C-alpha positions, 0 to 999 in steps of 0.5 A: 283339562288336567290343570283344572282337575288338579285345581279341583282334587286341590279344593277337594283336599281342603286347599280353598286356594290352591297355588301354582306349586301346589297343582305342580306336585298334583299333576307331577305325582301321577307322572304328568308334565305341568304347563305353567301358562295353563296353570296361571291362566287358570289361577288368574281367571278364578281368583277371587271367585268361589268354585262352587259359583263358578261350576254353577255358573258353568252348569247354567252355560252347559244347559243351553247347549243343544244335546243330540236328538236334532238329526233324528228331527232333521230326518224327519223334517227333511222327508215330509209327508213320511217323515213319521215313519223315517224317524222311528226306523232311523231310531231303530237302526242307531239301537243296532248299530249300539248293539253291534259296537258293544259286540266289537268292543268285547273281541279284546276280553282279558285285555285291558288298557292298564294291563 
């Protein structure tokens, strides 16, 4: 991911076709190690392509990926005739769990990952 992010940062910075050295510099400036094999793999696969077209093609592929909601539908169909009442209960319990998770995450008030 960091190699792709470095590539996109270089493109956003005005470098239409960043080199391996450019990516190593970007990754190195944040104190991370650059994996040369991954950099070369990315550069060979993206060579000669427009980044906006690559991103658009990726979005089309992600559009076919299911994005949640399947568990409630499966629970409703598995419950049979009483599925209509079981699905709202499952949704309500999910909402309650989210509230509890929020409360638990507030326990570390005053402490940050970046302090």
